[in-house]
matplotlib code that plots the C-alpha trace (Angstrom):
import matplotlib.pyplot as plt

x = [122.2, 119.6, 119.1, 117.2, 113.4, 112.5, 113.3, 113.1, 113.1, 113.0, 110.6, 111.8, 114.9, 115.0, 111.9, 110.3, 111.3, 110.8, 107.2, 106.3, 104.7, 107.0, 108.0, 106.2, 109.3, 110.1, 106.5, 106.5, 109.9, 108.8, 105.2, 106.7, 109.4, 109.1, 110.3, 108.3, 108.4, 108.5, 108.4, 109.7, 109.1, 108.9, 105.8, 102.3, 100.5, 98.4, 101.5, 103.2, 100.1, 100.0, 103.7, 103.9, 100.7, 99.3, 102.1, 101.3, 103.8, 104.0, 103.9, 105.8, 104.9, 106.2, 109.6, 107.7, 105.5, 102.4, 102.7, 100.2, 100.2, 99.9, 96.2, 96.0, 95.2, 96.9, 99.8, 100.6, 100.3, 102.4, 101.9, 104.0, 102.9, 101.7, 104.8, 107.0, 105.2, 105.7, 109.5, 109.7, 107.7, 109.8, 113.0, 111.4, 110.6, 114.3, 115.4, 112.9, 114.7, 117.9, 116.4, 117.3, 113.7, 110.1, 108.2, 105.6, 102.8, 101.0, 103.8, 103.3, 106.7, 105.6, 103.8, 102.6, 102.2, 101.4, 104.4, 106.6, 106.8, 108.7, 110.0, 111.1, 112.4, 111.3, 108.1, 107.3, 105.1, 107.3, 107.8, 110.1, 112.5, 112.9, 113.4, 116.2, 118.3, 117.5, 120.0, 121.4, 124.4, 122.6, 124.9, 122.1, 120.3, 123.5, 124.4, 121.0, 121.4, 124.9, 123.7, 120.6, 121.3, 118.1, 118.3, 115.7, 115.8, 113.2, 113.5, 116.0, 116.0, 117.3, 118.0, 115.5, 114.3, 115.7, 114.8, 113.5, 114.4, 112.4, 111.6, 111.0, 111.2, 114.8, 113.5, 111.0, 113.1, 113.5, 116.0, 113.9, 110.7, 112.4, 113.4, 110.0, 108.4, 111.0, 110.1, 106.3, 106.6, 109.1, 111.5, 115.2, 117.3, 120.0, 117.2, 116.5, 118.0, 117.4, 117.9, 118.0, 119.6, 120.0, 122.4, 124.9, 125.7, 122.6, 120.6, 117.1, 118.1, 121.2, 119.4, 118.9, 122.7, 123.6, 119.9, 120.0, 122.2, 122.1, 122.7, 123.4, 121.7, 122.1, 118.6, 115.6, 117.4, 120.4, 118.1, 116.4, 119.6, 120.8, 117.4, 117.5, 120.9, 119.5, 116.4, 117.9]
y = [192.6, 195.3, 195.1, 191.7, 192.1, 188.5, 186.1, 182.3, 179.6, 175.8, 175.0, 172.0, 173.0, 176.4, 178.4, 175.8, 172.6, 169.4, 168.8, 171.2, 174.6, 177.8, 179.4, 182.6, 184.8, 183.5, 184.1, 187.7, 188.4, 187.2, 188.6, 192.0, 191.8, 194.4, 191.7, 189.0, 185.7, 182.6, 179.0, 176.2, 172.9, 169.3, 169.2, 169.6, 173.0, 171.9, 170.9, 174.4, 176.2, 174.2, 174.6, 178.2, 179.1, 180.5, 183.0, 185.5, 184.1, 182.6, 178.8, 176.3, 172.8, 169.4, 171.2, 173.9, 171.6, 173.1, 176.8, 179.3, 183.0, 184.9, 185.2, 181.4, 181.2, 178.5, 179.5, 176.0, 172.3, 169.6, 166.1, 163.1, 160.6, 157.0, 155.3, 157.6, 156.5, 153.0, 153.6, 155.2, 152.7, 149.9, 151.6, 152.1, 148.4, 147.5, 149.9, 148.4, 145.1, 146.6, 148.2, 146.5, 147.4, 147.0, 149.9, 151.5, 152.2, 154.3, 156.8, 157.2, 156.1, 156.7, 159.9, 160.5, 164.3, 164.7, 166.1, 164.3, 161.0, 161.0, 157.9, 158.0, 154.7, 155.6, 157.3, 160.8, 161.5, 159.7, 161.5, 164.4, 163.4, 159.9, 161.6, 163.8, 160.8, 158.5, 159.8, 163.2, 163.0, 161.5, 158.5, 155.9, 157.4, 158.0, 154.2, 153.1, 155.1, 153.8, 150.2, 150.6, 153.7, 155.1, 154.7, 156.8, 159.0, 161.4, 161.3, 162.0, 161.3, 163.9, 163.6, 165.8, 166.8, 164.9, 161.3, 161.3, 160.7, 163.0, 161.6, 164.3, 165.0, 165.9, 169.0, 170.1, 170.5, 173.5, 175.2, 175.1, 176.1, 179.0, 180.3, 179.7, 181.8, 184.6, 184.6, 184.4, 187.5, 189.4, 189.7, 190.6, 187.5, 189.8, 190.8, 187.2, 185.1, 181.5, 180.0, 176.3, 173.5, 171.2, 173.2, 170.3, 167.7, 165.4, 167.7, 168.8, 172.5, 171.9, 172.6, 176.3, 176.9, 178.9, 180.1, 182.8, 183.7, 181.1, 180.8, 177.5, 177.4, 174.8, 174.8, 177.1, 178.7, 179.7, 180.9, 183.1, 184.8, 185.3, 186.9, 189.2, 190.5, 190.9, 192.7, 195.0]
z = [-118.8, -118.9, -122.6, -122.3, -122.9, -123.3, -120.5, -121.3, -118.6, -118.2, -115.6, -113.3, -111.2, -112.8, -111.8, -109.6, -107.8, -109.8, -110.4, -107.6, -107.4, -107.9, -104.7, -103.7, -104.0, -107.4, -108.5, -107.3, -108.9, -112.3, -112.1, -111.5, -114.0, -116.9, -119.4, -121.3, -119.4, -121.4, -119.9, -122.1, -120.5, -121.3, -119.2, -120.5, -120.5, -117.6, -115.6, -116.4, -115.2, -112.0, -111.3, -112.3, -110.3, -113.6, -113.9, -116.7, -119.4, -122.8, -122.3, -124.5, -123.3, -124.6, -125.3, -127.2, -129.4, -127.8, -127.5, -125.8, -125.6, -122.4, -122.9, -123.1, -126.8, -128.9, -131.1, -132.4, -131.3, -133.1, -131.7, -132.5, -135.2, -134.4, -135.8, -133.7, -130.6, -131.5, -131.9, -128.5, -126.7, -128.1, -126.9, -123.5, -123.2, -123.9, -121.3, -118.7, -119.1, -117.8, -114.6, -111.3, -110.1, -111.1, -112.6, -110.2, -112.6, -109.8, -110.3, -114.0, -115.4, -119.0, -119.9, -123.4, -123.6, -127.2, -128.9, -126.5, -124.5, -121.1, -119.4, -115.8, -114.4, -111.0, -112.0, -113.1, -110.1, -107.6, -104.2, -104.6, -102.1, -103.8, -107.3, -105.7, -104.7, -107.7, -110.3, -109.2, -111.3, -114.4, -114.4, -114.4, -117.3, -119.2, -118.6, -119.8, -123.1, -123.5, -123.2, -125.4, -127.8, -129.5, -133.1, -135.1, -138.2, -136.8, -133.1, -130.2, -126.5, -124.0, -120.3, -118.6, -115.2, -112.2, -113.4, -116.8, -120.4, -122.9, -126.4, -129.0, -132.7, -133.7, -135.7, -132.9, -129.8, -127.3, -129.7, -132.8, -130.7, -129.0, -132.4, -133.7, -131.0, -131.6, -135.3, -134.6, -132.2, -134.3, -131.4, -131.7, -130.7, -129.0, -126.6, -125.5, -122.9, -121.7, -118.1, -117.6, -115.5, -118.5, -120.5, -120.9, -123.5, -123.7, -121.5, -122.3, -122.5, -124.7, -128.0, -127.0, -127.0, -130.0, -130.6, -127.9, -124.9, -122.2, -118.4, -116.7, -113.4, -110.5, -109.4, -108.8, -105.8, -107.8, -110.7, -108.2, -106.9, -110.6, -111.5, -108.5, -109.7, -113.2, -112.3, -109.9]

ax = plt.figure().add_subplot(projection="3d")
ax.plot(x, y, z, "-o")
ax.set_aspect("equal")
plt.show()
């Protein structure tokens, strides 16, 4: 494991609790790691900065469609097109009709992040304890997608975070954007590894499988213990 020089991470439930700041021990571990740190999240760059406590890292927001270098300079930024937004919002409207509760708009159920739109039936900014119990086994979201499949030539939807559905371009997902950064930096893929809690069919980390080595984690606590072993 000591040959890895570039460590890629999902954000929520991998290096930080969902939508919450990174724990001090994880921050110190990653800050002092000799490897490059890369955070690849469905969140915006601003949310990554908040949750990571401005950890020195490459930041790939919106599943990598907005990428920043360690010094904060833009590497690329690729938003969705207007007609893509229309397709996504139409699908979300259909899903809302199936819900057994009203949307709480104060908790931001729909977030247009630029290169991605994220929908959470309970709300992206709902209280953390409520989000933990809303759909822990992903069955609610899987059922919604089974009842109303998302048909698009250009877009896909992935189960992300603890309660959300992430709509992104099918050719601009975590897998392609991880590869893009590796090519951009001239890194060796065999020296890269990715940690995520969504490395399962339909998960928002699934696209990284086969691009570089991957490690499935249960949550940010499990990830921390695995990293302690790696870095020691």
